[in-house]
Residue frames relative to the residue before (quaternion, step in Angstrom):
aa qw qx qy qz dx dy dz
X 1.0000 0.0000 0.0000 0.0000 0.00 0.00 0.00
X 0.4345 -0.7132 0.4741 0.2788 3.65 -0.78 0.88
X 0.5999 -0.5316 0.4557 0.3872 3.52 -1.32 0.35
X 0.3149 -0.7418 0.5679 0.1675 3.56 -0.93 0.97
X 0.2269 -0.7524 0.6037 0.1340 3.59 -1.03 0.83
X 0.0221 -0.7994 0.5999 -0.0245 3.53 -0.91 0.95
X 0.2711 -0.7352 0.5983 0.1677 3.56 -1.28 0.49
X 0.0687 -0.7960 0.6012 0.0145 3.56 -1.09 0.75
X 0.3723 -0.7443 0.5248 0.1789 3.54 -1.12 0.80
X 0.1604 -0.7171 0.6707 0.1007 3.54 -0.95 0.94
X 0.0745 0.8241 -0.5434 0.1418 3.50 0.03 1.39
X 0.0058 -0.7784 0.6251 -0.0583 3.55 -0.44 1.31
X 0.0688 0.7774 -0.6163 0.1053 3.56 -0.74 1.10
X 0.8445 0.0001 -0.0640 0.5317 3.55 -0.89 1.05
X 0.7039 -0.4918 0.2568 0.4436 3.59 1.01 0.85
X 0.6680 0.4610 -0.3062 0.4975 3.57 1.22 0.30
X 0.3693 -0.7215 0.5545 0.1887 3.56 -1.16 0.76
X 0.3580 -0.7211 0.5548 0.2097 3.59 -0.92 0.92
X 0.0506 0.7821 -0.6193 0.0468 3.56 -0.86 0.98
X 0.2187 -0.7532 0.6076 0.1251 3.54 -1.31 0.48
X 0.2686 -0.6873 0.6397 0.2149 3.51 -1.35 0.38
X 0.1358 -0.8375 0.5288 0.0223 3.53 -0.41 1.26
X 0.5082 0.5857 -0.4512 0.4418 3.53 0.98 0.95
X 0.3849 -0.7557 0.4779 0.2290 3.58 -0.29 1.24
X 0.8578 0.1253 -0.1280 0.4818 3.50 -1.21 0.79
X 0.6223 -0.5916 0.3476 0.3765 3.61 1.04 0.72
X 0.2260 0.8142 -0.5084 0.1661 3.62 1.12 0.59
X 0.7881 0.1023 -0.0605 0.6039 3.60 1.24 -0.41
X 0.3904 -0.6992 0.5430 0.2526 3.57 -1.20 0.48
X 0.4479 0.7093 -0.4442 0.3145 3.64 1.21 0.28
X 0.1843 -0.7849 0.5874 0.0701 3.55 -0.92 1.00
X 0.0043 -0.7832 0.6217 -0.0089 3.59 -1.16 0.56
X 0.6301 -0.5087 0.4260 0.4033 3.50 -1.39 0.09
X 0.5159 -0.6364 0.4463 0.3600 3.63 -0.97 0.62
X 0.4183 0.6674 -0.5428 0.2917 3.57 -1.19 0.64
X 0.0674 -0.8157 0.5731 0.0396 3.52 -1.25 -0.21
X 0.8036 -0.3246 0.2393 0.4377 3.48 -1.38 -0.20
X 0.4179 -0.6988 0.5282 0.2408 3.54 -1.01 0.88
X 0.3016 -0.7360 0.5826 0.1671 3.54 -1.03 0.87
X 0.5503 -0.6262 0.4371 0.3374 3.56 -1.01 0.77
X 0.8381 0.2244 -0.2011 0.4547 3.53 -1.26 0.68
X 0.6367 0.4058 -0.3388 0.5614 3.51 1.27 0.59
X 0.5073 -0.6691 0.4422 0.3154 3.61 -0.87 0.87
X 0.6375 -0.5126 0.3909 0.4218 3.55 -1.22 0.40
X 0.6466 0.5174 -0.3269 0.4552 3.63 0.96 -0.77
X 0.6573 0.5016 -0.3188 0.4634 3.59 0.92 -0.83
X 0.6277 0.5332 -0.3279 0.4627 3.55 1.04 -0.76
X 0.6851 0.4953 -0.2939 0.4461 3.55 0.93 -0.92
X 0.6182 0.5342 -0.3509 0.4575 3.58 0.96 -0.77
X 0.6689 0.5082 -0.2912 0.4576 3.57 0.92 -0.97
X 0.6793 0.5073 -0.2944 0.4411 3.57 0.83 -0.99
X 0.6700 0.4962 -0.3072 0.4588 3.61 0.89 -0.92
X 0.6591 0.4968 -0.3224 0.4635 3.59 0.93 -0.76
X 0.6440 0.5151 -0.3228 0.4645 3.57 1.00 -0.76
X 0.7521 0.4390 -0.2259 0.4366 3.57 0.87 -0.97
X 0.8175 0.2507 -0.0815 0.5121 3.55 1.16 -0.69
X 0.4222 -0.6958 0.4710 0.3402 3.57 1.12 -0.60
X 0.5622 0.6049 -0.3682 0.4271 3.56 1.34 0.05
X 0.2812 -0.7119 0.6146 0.1906 3.55 -1.23 0.58
X 0.1039 -0.8152 0.5697 -0.0068 3.53 -0.81 1.11
X 0.2739 -0.6661 0.6511 0.2395 3.49 -1.47 0.17
X 0.3273 -0.7709 0.5226 0.1596 3.55 -0.81 1.04
X 0.1905 -0.7831 0.5869 0.0774 3.54 -0.92 1.02
X 0.8132 -0.2741 0.2208 0.4636 3.54 -1.21 -0.69
X 0.5615 -0.5676 0.4739 0.3715 3.57 -1.22 0.50
X 0.0852 -0.8150 0.5715 0.0433 3.60 -1.07 0.66
X 0.8000 0.0941 -0.0410 0.5912 3.60 1.16 -0.32
X 0.1029 -0.7319 0.6696 0.0739 3.53 -1.19 0.76
X 0.0139 -0.7900 0.6116 -0.0406 3.52 -0.81 1.05
X 0.0273 -0.7751 0.6284 0.0599 3.56 -1.10 0.57
X 0.0190 0.7851 -0.6181 0.0340 3.52 -1.08 0.80
X 0.1374 -0.7951 0.5883 0.0536 3.49 -1.24 0.42
X 0.1970 -0.6776 0.6885 0.1675 3.48 -1.46 0.30
X 0.2850 -0.8192 0.4706 0.1617 3.56 0.08 1.29
X 0.6612 0.5276 -0.3174 0.4287 3.56 0.91 -0.85
X 0.7227 0.4078 -0.2337 0.5067 3.58 1.08 -0.70
X 0.4473 -0.7111 0.4384 0.3194 3.59 1.27 -0.08
X 0.4870 0.6658 -0.4110 0.3880 3.55 1.19 0.65
X 0.0756 0.7593 -0.6408 0.0841 3.59 -0.96 0.95
X 0.0151 -0.8103 0.5827 -0.0603 3.55 -0.70 1.16
X 0.1746 -0.7299 0.6519 0.1089 3.53 -1.15 0.84
X 0.1208 -0.8072 0.5766 0.0369 3.56 -0.75 1.07
X 0.1582 -0.7600 0.6239 0.0901 3.55 -0.98 0.88
X 0.2080 -0.7856 0.5789 0.0669 3.55 -0.62 1.23
X 0.1133 -0.7902 0.6013 0.0340 3.54 -1.00 0.95
X 0.4496 -0.6271 0.5525 0.3152 3.57 -1.09 0.71
X 0.0666 -0.8098 0.5826 -0.0172 3.57 -0.82 1.02
X 0.2745 -0.7313 0.6062 0.1495 3.45 -1.37 0.42
X 0.4288 -0.6792 0.5231 0.2850 3.58 -0.97 0.80
X 0.2334 -0.7726 0.5806 0.1073 3.56 -0.84 1.07
X 0.7734 -0.2219 0.1387 0.5774 3.59 0.92 -0.86
X 0.6305 0.5350 -0.4231 0.3705 3.46 -1.32 0.45
X 0.0866 -0.7495 0.6498 0.0921 3.48 -1.44 0.17
X 0.5926 -0.5803 0.4092 0.3803 3.53 -1.15 0.58
X 0.0808 -0.8013 0.5916 -0.0364 3.49 -0.89 1.07
X 0.4839 -0.7022 0.4413 0.2795 3.59 -0.70 1.07
X 0.6372 0.5348 -0.3273 0.4482 3.61 1.18 -0.48
X 0.5307 0.6419 -0.4189 0.3617 3.64 1.18 -0.34
X 0.0736 -0.7835 0.6166 0.0236 3.53 -1.08 0.84
X 0.4487 -0.6513 0.5379 0.2918 3.58 -0.92 0.93
X 0.4429 -0.7192 0.4552 0.2819 3.63 -0.63 1.06
X 0.6885 0.4489 -0.2921 0.4890 3.60 1.13 -0.47
X 0.4369 -0.7487 0.4115 0.2815 3.58 1.31 -0.08
X 0.4547 0.6951 -0.4463 0.3329 3.56 1.23 0.32
X 0.7483 0.3286 -0.1841 0.5461 3.61 0.76 -1.03
X 0.0640 -0.8167 0.5735 0.0036 3.54 -0.62 1.12
X 0.7721 0.1878 -0.1402 0.5907 3.61 1.26 -0.29
X 0.0798 0.7618 -0.6400 0.0609 3.56 -1.09 0.76
X 0.1461 0.7939 -0.5764 0.1273 3.52 -1.06 0.84
X 0.4792 -0.6288 0.5338 0.3002 3.49 -1.35 0.38
X 0.1386 -0.7958 0.5882 0.0396 3.56 -1.02 0.91
X 0.3667 -0.6798 0.5887 0.2383 3.57 -1.01 0.83
X 0.6719 -0.5195 0.3245 0.4164 3.61 -1.09 0.51
X 0.6706 0.4960 -0.3178 0.4508 3.61 0.88 -0.89
X 0.6380 0.5451 -0.3402 0.4245 3.63 1.03 -0.62
X 0.5801 0.6123 -0.3681 0.3912 3.60 1.18 -0.52
X 0.5976 0.5759 -0.3580 0.4278 3.60 1.15 -0.49
X 0.7278 0.4445 -0.2443 0.4616 3.57 1.13 -0.47
X 0.6856 0.4399 -0.2936 0.5003 3.59 1.25 0.25
X 0.4564 -0.6145 0.5384 0.3524 3.53 -1.30 0.21
X 0.0075 0.8207 -0.5606 0.1097 3.55 -0.64 1.20
X 0.0358 -0.7822 0.6219 0.0106 3.60 -0.97 0.82
X 0.5450 -0.2106 -0.8108 0.0358 1.59 -1.96 1.51
X 0.7134 -0.4856 0.3125 0.3970 3.51 -1.28 0.44
X 0.7266 0.4472 -0.2553 0.4549 3.64 0.93 -0.76
X 0.4204 0.7464 -0.4630 0.2276 3.65 1.18 -0.21
X 0.6722 0.5123 -0.3209 0.4274 3.62 0.73 -0.97
X 0.6563 0.5138 -0.3018 0.4629 3.54 0.95 -0.91
X 0.6800 0.4955 -0.2839 0.4598 3.57 0.83 -1.01
X 0.6353 0.5719 -0.3276 0.4026 3.59 0.95 -0.90
X 0.8076 0.2864 -0.1225 0.5007 3.54 0.88 -0.94
X 0.6370 0.5532 -0.3397 0.4157 3.63 1.20 -0.06
X 0.3861 -0.7136 0.4936 0.3131 3.55 1.07 -0.68
X 0.5219 0.6502 -0.4075 0.3727 3.56 1.25 0.10
X 0.3518 -0.6763 0.5866 0.2733 3.50 -1.41 -0.32
X 0.0241 -0.8232 0.5666 -0.0254 3.60 -1.10 0.60
X 0.2018 -0.6968 0.6641 0.1808 3.47 -1.45 0.18
X 0.1960 -0.7654 0.6057 0.0939 3.55 -0.85 1.05
X 0.4228 -0.7112 0.5016 0.2527 3.56 -0.70 1.07
X 0.7329 -0.4419 0.3112 0.4132 3.50 -1.37 0.45
X 0.0258 0.7846 -0.6187 0.0320 3.59 -0.86 0.99
X 0.5579 -0.6173 0.4627 0.3059 3.48 -1.26 0.59
X 0.4537 -0.6543 0.5250 0.3008 3.61 -0.97 0.77
X 0.0540 -0.7639 0.6425 0.0279 3.52 -1.09 0.86
X 0.3675 -0.7575 0.5044 0.1916 3.54 -0.89 0.90
């Protein structure tokens, strides 16, 4: 199976980071940045704008890359490289009535920096990158549900 490429949004607005839980029906307490697999013949930015709108209902502008993360589930033969981009909110607000058309993301919310210490979040460096303005590469890590 080929390596999958995905895009993710590092969206900080009013001092809070947007995260989603992409485990239907609360199957896991793991949070991550919104985004998803890149489709062929569409730019990484176009993919990210589409994914964020599907998962959250928000419209974003995509900026510069700030983090590259790769993870795998060796037993399932899955390996994904994620490119995180700094993004800006263009319009919209989180609405409890919003539903991900694919039914993957069931929870989404804004987190203050202090709240990130009390949740399970991947990749490990996301919180630091979101609020530091830096850039990073996270070495290969095992997927955990």
